[in-house]
C-alpha positions as a Python dict, from the first residue, in 0.01 Angstrom:
ca = {
    (1, 'M'): (0, 0, 0),
    (2, 'G'): (-113, 89, -348),
    (3, 'D'): (-435, 211, -503),
    (4, 'N'): (-574, -10, -774),
    (5, 'S'): (-741, 269, -968),
    (6, 'T'): (-892, 289, -1313),
    (7, 'G'): (-663, 353, -1608),
    (8, 'N'): (-725, 431, -1974),
    (9, 'L'): (-898, 203, -2221),
    (10, 'V'): (-862, 259, -2596),
    (11, 'I'): (-1035, 30, -2845),
    (12, 'V'): (-951, 54, -3215),
    (13, 'A'): (-1150, -181, -3434),
    (14, 'K'): (-1337, -200, -3763),
    (15, 'N'): (-1636, -353, -3586),
    (16, 'Y'): (-1688, -352, -3208),
    (17, 'T'): (-1984, -511, -3028),
    (18, 'E'): (-2074, -532, -2657),
    (19, 'N'): (-2342, -776, -2546),
    (20, 'G'): (-2464, -821, -2195),
    (21, 'E'): (-2764, -832, -1964),
    (22, 'K'): (-2659, -500, -1826),
    (23, 'V'): (-2387, -268, -1958),
    (24, 'R'): (-2290, 36, -1752),
    (25, 'W'): (-2041, 311, -1829),
    (26, 'N'): (-1924, 534, -1548),
    (27, 'S'): (-1713, 841, -1610),
    (28, 'A'): (-1594, 1111, -1370),
    (29, 'G'): (-1526, 1343, -1663),
    (30, 'E'): (-1643, 1393, -2018),
    (31, 'T'): (-1789, 1099, -2211),
    (32, 'R'): (-1782, 1148, -2587),
    (33, 'L'): (-1943, 939, -2861),
    (34, 'Q'): (-1823, 1006, -3216),
    (35, 'S'): (-1936, 847, -3539),
    (36, 'G'): (-1867, 910, -3908),
    (37, 'K'): (-2229, 833, -3987),
    (38, 'R'): (-2502, 770, -3731),
    (39, 'I'): (-2536, 680, -3363),
    (40, 'Q'): (-2835, 461, -3273),
    (41, 'L'): (-2963, 393, -2919),
    (42, 'H'): (-3247, 145, -2863),
    (43, 'G'): (-3442, 57, -2551),
    (44, 'K'): (-3727, -196, -2521),
    (45, 'Q'): (-3913, -59, -2220),
    (46, 'D'): (-3896, 317, -2170),
    (47, 'G'): (-3664, 377, -2461),
    (48, 'V'): (-3367, 594, -2387),
    (49, 'S'): (-3377, 838, -2097),
    (50, 'F'): (-3125, 1102, -1997),
    (51, 'H'): (-3085, 1227, -1640),
    (52, 'K'): (-2872, 1503, -1505),
    (53, 'N'): (-2645, 1369, -1232),
    (54, 'D'): (-2678, 1527, -893),
    (55, 'P'): (-2355, 1711, -819),
    (56, 'I'): (-2117, 1532, -584),
    (57, 'V'): (-2036, 1790, -325),
    (58, 'R'): (-1911, 1730, 25),
    (59, 'K'): (-2005, 1993, 275),
    (60, 'A'): (-1714, 2109, 487),
    (61, 'G'): (-1905, 2046, 807),
    (62, 'T'): (-2066, 1716, 714),
    (63, 'T'): (-2155, 1497, 1010),
    (64, 'V'): (-2201, 1178, 808),
    (65, 'K'): (-1978, 900, 936),
    (66, 'V'): (-1870, 556, 818),
    (67, 'L'): (-1978, 307, 1082),
    (68, 'K'): (-1835, -19, 950),
    (69, 'V'): (-1546, -130, 729),
    (70, 'E'): (-1504, -490, 615),
    (71, 'G'): (-1225, -682, 449),
    (72, 'P'): (-1063, -1027, 423),
    (73, 'K'): (-923, -1200, 731),
    (74, 'S'): (-585, -1237, 564),
    (75, 'V'): (-406, -1088, 264),
    (76, 'V'): (-109, -1216, 66),
    (77, 'N'): (156, -950, 32),
    (78, 'G'): (169, -818, -324),
    (79, 'N'): (-187, -923, -411),
    (80, 'T'): (-490, -698, -464),
    (81, 'Y'): (-798, -714, -242),
    (82, 'E'): (-1129, -530, -209),
    (83, 'F'): (-1229, -364, 117),
    (84, 'K'): (-1572, -209, 166),
    (85, 'A'): (-1755, 48, 375),
    (86, 'T'): (-2093, -110, 449),
    (87, 'S'): (-2267, 104, 711),
    (88, 'F'): (-2313, 481, 752),
    (89, 'S'): (-2470, 715, 1003),
    (90, 'E'): (-2710, 838, 734),
    (91, 'Q'): (-2852, 679, 424),
    (92, 'L'): (-2679, 825, 120),
    (93, 'P'): (-2725, 782, -255),
    (94, 'D'): (-2452, 593, -436),
    (95, 'N'): (-2309, 902, -600),
    (96, 'Q'): (-2250, 1059, -256),
    (97, 'L'): (-2075, 745, -135),
    (98, 'R'): (-1805, 810, -392),
    (99, 'L'): (-1682, 1073, -148),
    (100, 'V'): (-1571, 806, 100),
    (101, 'A'): (-1196, 842, 153),
    (102, 'W'): (-955, 567, 254),
    (103, 'A'): (-637, 523, 457),
    (104, 'F'): (-418, 247, 596),
    (105, 'S'): (-180, 169, 880),
    (106, 'F'): (72, -107, 951),
    (107, 'D'): (112, -29, 1321),
    (108, 'G'): (-239, -40, 1461),
    (109, 'G'): (-321, 324, 1388),
    (110, 'Q'): (-14, 498, 1528),
    (111, 'H'): (81, 617, 1180),
    (112, 'I'): (-209, 644, 933),
    (113, 'T'): (-142, 711, 564),
    (114, 'H'): (-414, 843, 332),
    (115, 'F'): (-456, 692, -11),
    (116, 'K'): (-407, 939, -295),
    (117, 'T'): (-724, 821, -466),
    (118, 'G'): (-1063, 750, -317),
    (119, 'T'): (-1340, 495, -355),
    (120, 'T'): (-1291, 255, -644),
    (121, 'R'): (-1659, 179, -702),
    (122, 'V'): (-2001, 208, -538),
    (123, 'E'): (-2284, -39, -568),
    (124, 'N'): (-2612, -80, -377),
    (125, 'G'): (-2515, 145, -89),
    (126, 'V'): (-2165, 0, -41),
    (127, 'A'): (-1839, 183, -116),
    (128, 'Y'): (-1553, -40, -235),
    (129, 'K'): (-1178, 17, -239),
    (130, 'S'): (-931, -205, -429),
    (131, 'I'): (-598, -214, -249),
    (132, 'T'): (-269, -376, -345),
    (133, 'V'): (-84, -480, -30),
    (134, 'D'): (277, -362, -17),
    (135, 'A'): (417, -446, 326),
    (136, 'N'): (761, -540, 448),
    (137, 'T'): (837, -863, 629),
    (138, 'L'): (820, -693, 969),
    (139, 'D'): (456, -589, 925),
    (140, 'Q'): (220, -846, 1077),
    (141, 'E'): (-116, -689, 989),
    (142, 'V'): (-269, -401, 798),
    (143, 'S'): (-555, -177, 911),
    (144, 'V'): (-780, -12, 652),
    (145, 'Y'): (-996, 292, 733),
    (146, 'A'): (-1292, 441, 546),
    (147, 'F'): (-1417, 792, 634),
    (148, 'F'): (-1559, 1122, 511),
    (149, 'R'): (-1356, 1377, 709),
    (150, 'K'): (-1089, 1193, 907),
    (151, 'P'): (-1009, 831, 998),
    (152, 'D'): (-1164, 685, 1311),
    (153, 'T'): (-935, 422, 1468),
    (154, 'K'): (-1244, 237, 1592),
    (155, 'V'): (-1390, 206, 1242),
    (156, 'V'): (-1138, -20, 1079),
    (157, 'A'): (-1086, -354, 907),
    (158, 'T'): (-769, -524, 1034),
    (159, 'T'): (-630, -823, 851),
    (160, 'K'): (-329, -1053, 885),
    (161, 'I'): (-51, -1021, 626),
    (162, 'I'): (80, -1344, 476),
    (163, 'Y'): (418, -1352, 308),
    (164, 'L'): (510, -1599, 39),
    (165, 'P'): (683, -1838, 7),
    (166, 'L'): (497, -2024, 281),
    (167, 'V'): (604, -2362, 418),
    (168, 'V'): (320, -2610, 368),
    (169, 'D'): (465, -2945, 474),
    (170, 'V'): (801, -3080, 599),
    (171, 'Y'): (892, -3446, 626),
    (172, 'R'): (1216, -3516, 811),
    (173, 'T'): (1538, -3316, 785),
    (174, 'P'): (1802, -3405, 523),
    (175, 'G'): (2110, -3564, 675),
    (176, 'L'): (1946, -3652, 1008),
    (177, 'N'): (1800, -3983, 1126),
    (178, 'E'): (1426, -4047, 1135),
    (179, 'D'): (1401, -3916, 1492),
    (180, 'G'): (1589, -3598, 1401),
    (181, 'T'): (1841, -3648, 1683),
    (182, 'D'): (2170, -3739, 1507),
    (183, 'I'): (2325, -3831, 1175),
    (184, 'A'): (2122, -4058, 946),
    (185, 'N'): (2263, -4412, 940),
    (186, 'D'): (2316, -4403, 564),
    (187, 'M'): (2504, -4070, 587),
    (188, 'A'): (2760, -4209, 832),
    (189, 'Y'): (3105, -4310, 709),
    (190, 'G'): (3441, -4413, 853),
    (191, 'K'): (3696, -4689, 896),
    (192, 'G'): (3523, -4923, 1136),
    (193, 'V'): (3558, -4722, 1457),
    (194, 'S'): (3213, -4612, 1573),
    (195, 'K'): (3125, -4291, 1753),
    (196, 'R'): (2788, -4178, 1885),
    (197, 'P'): (2648, -3921, 1898),
    (198, 'V'): (2804, -3767, 1589),
    (199, 'Y'): (2628, -3430, 1640),
    (200, 'T'): (2548, -3245, 1961),
    (201, 'K'): (2191, -3163, 2054),
    (202, 'G'): (2263, -2793, 2015),
    (203, 'E'): (2397, -2843, 1661),
    (204, 'V'): (2096, -3051, 1562),
    (205, 'D'): (1837, -2811, 1707),
    (206, 'A'): (1995, -2508, 1539),
    (207, 'Y'): (2016, -2690, 1205),
    (208, 'K'): (1656, -2811, 1211),
    (209, 'H'): (1528, -2462, 1289),
    (210, 'S'): (1730, -2292, 1016),
    (211, 'Y'): (1640, -2561, 760),
    (212, 'V'): (1268, -2504, 804),
    (213, 'T'): (1295, -2126, 819),
    (214, 'D'): (1571, -2048, 569),
    (215, 'G'): (1637, -2373, 383),
    (216, 'F'): (1956, -2574, 351),
    (217, 'D'): (2271, -2359, 330),
    (218, 'L'): (2578, -2559, 225),
    (219, 'K'): (2817, -2305, 378),
    (220, 'K'): (2642, -2302, 713),
    (221, 'D'): (2519, -2663, 714),
    (222, 'A'): (2823, -2829, 553),
    (223, 'K'): (2873, -3088, 825),
    (224, 'F'): (2522, -3227, 776),
    (225, 'A'): (2614, -3298, 413),
    (226, 'N'): (2957, -3442, 505),
    (227, 'A'): (3123, -3142, 342),
    (228, 'A'): (3285, -2981, 647),
    (229, 'G'): (3635, -3093, 546),
    (230, 'N'): (3764, -3124, 901),
    (231, 'G'): (3916, -3468, 843),
    (232, 'A'): (3701, -3635, 1109),
    (233, 'Y'): (3496, -3947, 1040),
    (234, 'S'): (3129, -3991, 1123),
    (235, 'A'): (3127, -4366, 1178),
    (236, 'I'): (2845, -4543, 1359),
    (237, 'Y'): (2934, -4905, 1270),
    (238, 'N'): (3244, -5086, 1387),
    (239, 'E'): (3440, -5328, 1171),
    (240, 'K'): (3285, -5636, 1327),
    (241, 'Q'): (2930, -5513, 1254),
    (242, 'V'): (3021, -5454, 890),
    (243, 'L'): (3193, -5790, 832),
    (244, 'D'): (2934, -5991, 1024),
    (245, 'T'): (2685, -5927, 743),
    (246, 'G'): (2819, -6241, 568),
    (247, 'Y'): (3112, -6432, 423),
    (248, 'L'): (3071, -6253, 87),
    (249, 'M'): (3127, -5919, 260),
    (250, 'R'): (3441, -6055, 425),
    (251, 'L'): (3559, -6192, 92),
    (252, 'S'): (3505, -5860, -88),
    (253, 'N'): (3684, -5672, 186),
    (254, 'S'): (3990, -5899, 196),
    (255, 'A'): (4031, -5947, -179),
    (256, 'S'): (3968, -5594, -312),
    (257, 'N'): (4142, -5260, -294),
    (258, 'D'): (3950, -4934, -336),
    (259, 'D'): (3988, -4925, -715),
    (260, 'A'): (3855, -5280, -749),
    (261, 'L'): (3558, -5197, -527),
    (262, 'F'): (3473, -4892, -740),
    (263, 'L'): (3496, -5110, -1050),
    (264, 'D'): (3242, -5354, -898),
    (265, 'F'): (3020, -5057, -814),
    (266, 'R'): (3030, -4924, -1172),
    (267, 'I'): (2972, -5264, -1331),
    (268, 'M'): (2657, -5307, -1122),
    (269, 'V'): (2497, -4977, -1222),
    (270, 'E'): (2534, -5048, -1595),
    (271, 'A'): (2246, -5292, -1561),
    (272, 'M'): (2035, -5070, -1336),
    (273, 'A'): (2033, -4733, -1511),
    (274, 'R'): (1959, -4678, -1878),
    (275, 'G'): (1976, -4368, -2097),
    (276, 'D'): (2009, -4028, -1928),
    (277, 'L'): (2012, -4179, -1581),
    (278, 'N'): (2305, -4402, -1670),
    (279, 'D'): (2516, -4088, -1709),
    (280, 'N'): (2363, -3957, -1386),
    (281, 'I'): (2459, -4256, -1172),
    (282, 'K'): (2812, -4247, -1312),
    (283, 'S'): (2833, -3882, -1203),
    (284, 'M'): (2708, -3978, -856),
    (285, 'I'): (2971, -4250, -821),
    (286, 'S'): (3240, -4008, -938),
    (287, 'K'): (3134, -3759, -670),
    (288, 'F'): (3141, -4039, -413),
    (289, 'Q'): (3492, -4138, -525),
    (290, 'K'): (3614, -3778, -492),
    (291, 'N'): (3522, -3813, -123),
    (292, 'E'): (3392, -3454, -102),
    (293, 'G'): (3042, -3495, 41),
    (294, 'G'): (2811, -3200, -18),
    (295, 'V'): (2493, -3172, -224),
    (296, 'Y'): (2435, -3335, -562),
    (297, 'E'): (2187, -3201, -819),
    (298, 'N'): (2124, -3319, -1174),
    (299, 'A'): (1859, -3177, -1407),
    (300, 'K'): (1790, -3513, -1573),
    (301, 'L'): (1754, -3690, -1240),
    (302, 'T'): (1513, -3419, -1121),
    (303, 'A'): (1310, -3444, -1443),
    (304, 'A'): (1286, -3824, -1410),
    (305, 'A'): (1178, -3798, -1045),
    (306, 'Q'): (915, -3535, -1124),
    (307, 'A'): (770, -3742, -1409),
    (308, 'N'): (756, -4064, -1206),
    (309, 'P'): (402, -4183, -1117),
    (310, 'S'): (491, -4192, -746),
    (311, 'T'): (585, -3824, -751),
    (312, 'Q'): (273, -3738, -951),
    (313, 'R'): (54, -3916, -694),
    (314, 'F'): (233, -3728, -418),
    (315, 'C'): (177, -3391, -590),
    (316, 'T'): (-193, -3469, -637),
    (317, 'G'): (-216, -3545, -264),
    (318, 'I'): (-34, -3225, -168),
    (319, 'E'): (-264, -3019, -392),
    (320, 'N'): (-568, -3182, -233),
    (321, 'E'): (-427, -3102, 111),
    (322, 'M'): (-373, -2736, 23),
    (323, 'A'): (-721, -2712, -130),
    (324, 'E'): (-869, -2861, 187),
    (325, 'R'): (-693, -2604, 405),
    (326, 'I'): (-816, -2321, 181),
    (327, 'K'): (-1173, -2451, 190),
    (328, 'K'): (-1176, -2486, 569),
    (329, 'A'): (-1046, -2129, 606),
    (330, 'G'): (-1315, -1990, 374),
    (331, 'G'): (-1072, -1903, 97),
    (332, 'E'): (-808, -1758, 327),
    (333, 'L'): (-448, -1878, 366),
    (334, 'I'): (-442, -1834, 744),
    (335, 'T'): (-418, -2211, 805),
    (336, 'M'): (-192, -2292, 509),
    (337, 'E'): (144, -2270, 687),
    (338, 'D'): (277, -2578, 868),
    (339, 'K'): (641, -2564, 979),
    (340, 'T'): (618, -2870, 1201),
    (341, 'V'): (881, -3122, 1090),
    (342, 'Y'): (754, -3479, 1101),
    (343, 'T'): (1000, -3710, 1275),
    (344, 'G'): (950, -4075, 1361),
    (345, 'K'): (852, -4397, 1190),
    (346, 'E'): (703, -4388, 845),
    (347, 'Q'): (393, -4577, 959),
    (348, 'G'): (292, -4291, 1186),
    (349, 'Y'): (358, -4040, 911),
    (350, 'K'): (117, -4209, 672),
    (351, 'T'): (-160, -4184, 930),
    (352, 'S'): (-148, -3804, 924),
    (353, 'H'): (-21, -3771, 566),
    (354, 'P'): (-218, -4019, 354),
    (355, 'Y'): (-51, -3895, 34),
    (356, 'G'): (279, -4044, 155),
    (357, 'H'): (606, -3940, -6),
    (358, 'P'): (771, -4025, -340),
    (359, 'A'): (953, -4358, -360),
    (360, 'Y'): (1105, -4543, -654),
    (361, 'P'): (1164, -4906, -547),
    (362, 'Y'): (1242, -5169, -810),
    (363, 'S'): (904, -5339, -757),
    (364, 'R'): (686, -5037, -842),
    (365, 'D'): (609, -4828, -1152),
    (366, 'Y'): (865, -5015, -1370),
    (367, 'N'): (1151, -4850, -1180),
    (368, 'L'): (1404, -5134, -1179),
    (369, 'L'): (1592, -5037, -1494),
    (370, 'S'): (1498, -4669, -1506),
    (371, 'G'): (1789, -4555, -1291),
    (372, 'L'): (1576, -4401, -1015),
    (373, 'T'): (1600, -4706, -791),
    (374, 'I'): (1980, -4713, -776),
    (375, 'A'): (2010, -4332, -761),
    (376, 'V'): (1739, -4259, -502),
    (377, 'N'): (1513, -4557, -425),
    (378, 'D'): (1320, -4398, -137),
    (379, 'V'): (1304, -4020, -84),
    (380, 'W'): (1431, -3953, 271),
    (381, 'S'): (1285, -3607, 331),
    (382, 'Y'): (1090, -3334, 154),
    (383, 'K'): (970, -2978, 195),
    (384, 'V'): (678, -2814, 12),
    (385, 'K'): (645, -2436, -16),
    (386, 'L'): (360, -2227, -158),
    (387, 'L'): (521, -1969, -390),
    (388, 'S'): (228, -1771, -529),
    (389, 'F'): (-149, -1749, -488),
    (390, 'K'): (-385, -1543, -703),
    (391, 'Q'): (-758, -1541, -639),
    (392, 'T'): (-1030, -1417, -875),
    (393, 'G'): (-1374, -1443, -721),
    (394, 'D'): (-1397, -1795, -578),
    (395, 'D'): (-1136, -1937, -815),
    (396, 'Y'): (-762, -1937, -755),
    (397, 'K'): (-433, -2037, -911),
    (398, 'A'): (-140, -2146, -697),
    (399, 'R'): (222, -2230, -766),
    (400, 'Y'): (429, -2438, -527),
    (401, 'E'): (778, -2582, -494),
    (402, 'V'): (870, -2938, -402),
    (403, 'Q'): (1215, -3016, -257),
    (404, 'L'): (1302, -3385, -247),
    (405, 'W'): (1610, -3498, -53),
    (406, 'D'): (1787, -3833, -34),
    (407, 'H'): (2117, -3974, 93),
    (408, 'F'): (2359, -4142, -147),
    (409, 'G'): (2469, -4402, 102),
    (410, 'L'): (2382, -4740, 257),
    (411, 'D'): (2322, -4861, 611),
    (412, 'L'): (2316, -5202, 781),
    (413, 'P'): (1944, -5268, 721),
    (414, 'D'): (2015, -5232, 346),
    (415, 'M'): (2275, -5506, 365),
    (416, 'E'): (2045, -5731, 564),
    (417, 'K'): (1821, -5740, 257),
    (418, 'F'): (1917, -5910, -68),
    (419, 'Y'): (2161, -5625, -144),
    (420, 'S'): (2447, -5813, 26),
    (421, 'W'): (2437, -6070, -255),
    (422, 'G'): (2541, -5807, -510),
    (423, 'A'): (2914, -5737, -544),
    (424, 'G'): (2836, -5375, -637),
    (425, 'F'): (2632, -5316, -322),
    (426, 'R'): (2897, -5482, -104),
    (427, 'A'): (3158, -5259, -265),
    (428, 'W'): (2951, -4947, -198),
    (429, 'F'): (2896, -5046, 167),
    (430, 'L'): (3263, -5128, 229),
    (431, 'L'): (3385, -4809, 63),
    (432, 'Q'): (3154, -4606, 287),
    (433, 'H'): (3189, -4776, 623),
    (434, 'L'): (3540, -4930, 620),
    (435, 'R'): (3728, -4721, 362),
    (436, 'G'): (3596, -4381, 471),
    (437, 'Y'): (3428, -4250, 152),
    (438, 'K'): (3165, -3986, 221),
    (439, 'P'): (2797, -4018, 130),
    (440, 'F'): (2627, -3697, 21),
    (441, 'L'): (2284, -3536, -5),
    (442, 'T'): (2087, -3569, -329),
    (443, 'K'): (1855, -3275, -398),
    (444, 'M'): (1570, -3258, -652),
    (445, 'V'): (1365, -2939, -678),
    (446, 'F'): (1078, -2853, -912),
    (447, 'T'): (772, -2627, -921),
    (448, 'K'): (413, -2701, -1017),
    (449, 'E'): (86, -2510, -1054),
    (450, 'F'): (-273, -2602, -979),
    (451, 'S'): (-612, -2435, -989),
    (452, 'G'): (-902, -2461, -752),
    (453, 'N'): (-1214, -2311, -604),
    (454, 'I'): (-1238, -2198, -242),
    (455, 'K'): (-1551, -2409, -197),
    (456, 'E'): (-1382, -2731, -311),
    (457, 'G'): (-1159, -2931, -77),
    (458, 'A'): (-988, -3266, -107),
    (459, 'Q'): (-1302, -3478, -149),
    (460, 'E'): (-1456, -3248, -411),
    (461, 'R'): (-1135, -3259, -614),
    (462, 'K'): (-1124, -3640, -589),
    (463, 'N'): (-1486, -3661, -703),
    (464, 'K'): (-1406, -3455, -1011),
    (465, 'R'): (-1128, -3694, -1112),
    (466, 'S'): (-1329, -4011, -1054),
}
């Protein structure tokens, strides 16, 4: 814990003016006014009056006690907050309240540490202390004591410590199906011999927990990105299921070797990705052809996804959601964290998450030729984390991170759409499910900032934009 005490202020200027309804200078030591010519003081009512300050002396045997200490319900580690002593056993003038001392504890009072400096300011019978919270991740709460002679463990303000980053929202788990029980259909691959389940329940449960808590770790979570390298296939469709999608699929399979199928794949994307994202989709196909699985990231793809109107609408909704949680908690972050992973159908998700999730289908936001449709189409999962939060009065500034995840692969429902009429899509599907080429995870990460007021939730923010 740190004291946020007063430092030095030096002003050097040719002309310097202070204007205000009330200007007050407080000094514990000497205050000196120097001028090369003349010093003028003006007062409208009683003019200028000078008073000798009563000396601030604490008697060794004083019986005055602090009766109440107040502070916020929660504090963000690393931020500065003001605690206050608001009630005393005797009424004291403000200058005597400067003698209030302060201490803190991270273990409920078993070990109490005194601050090196005392009260930060006094106003209208209340002693204030500005404190910068400096806890470690094991500390769950901090207790702050105000006193004249020694801390009283019953006169304390105890507040919860919040550590950032903080998980705000999680939609599905990358690599897993919508129920979060096994491999996602479009991440499966093989040579027409199906196997279910691909993952054990123990593997899935451990992965989901670590993903929410610690994030995706390619070394630890390699199998969920098809990067384990153990030579085994993760097939969920048999050969008959693949070929029964139509005579064109059977024709492509019988007439084409792997190289010809990759050529069909590349020819298709030339018409579906222009500019920077044309290079991106070529890189994605090359990674697919290397048959290495893993995680794919591309700065230009991330930039295009972030700038897309669907992502912007999603970010506005997430910001409104965070603002609503802050408002309901009276400016605190105690209800901000939500580590519950949504699993299930998308329809149910939209009921509880009206802001939805980013999607880039060909029919929306002029996506068809942008390159986002072929590269991503529909974001499979996301995670939002609050990275920083600074509050000044009722206003705050927050910075958050958005992780978008998708699977570079196809499943049977894709081929039951119009996709099966495209030679490039048929090639992609055959390469994945009958030729054994591995899909991989696509990751897009960016950060954003927003400002708000603790009294304004989702509806107030919407009203301001309308």
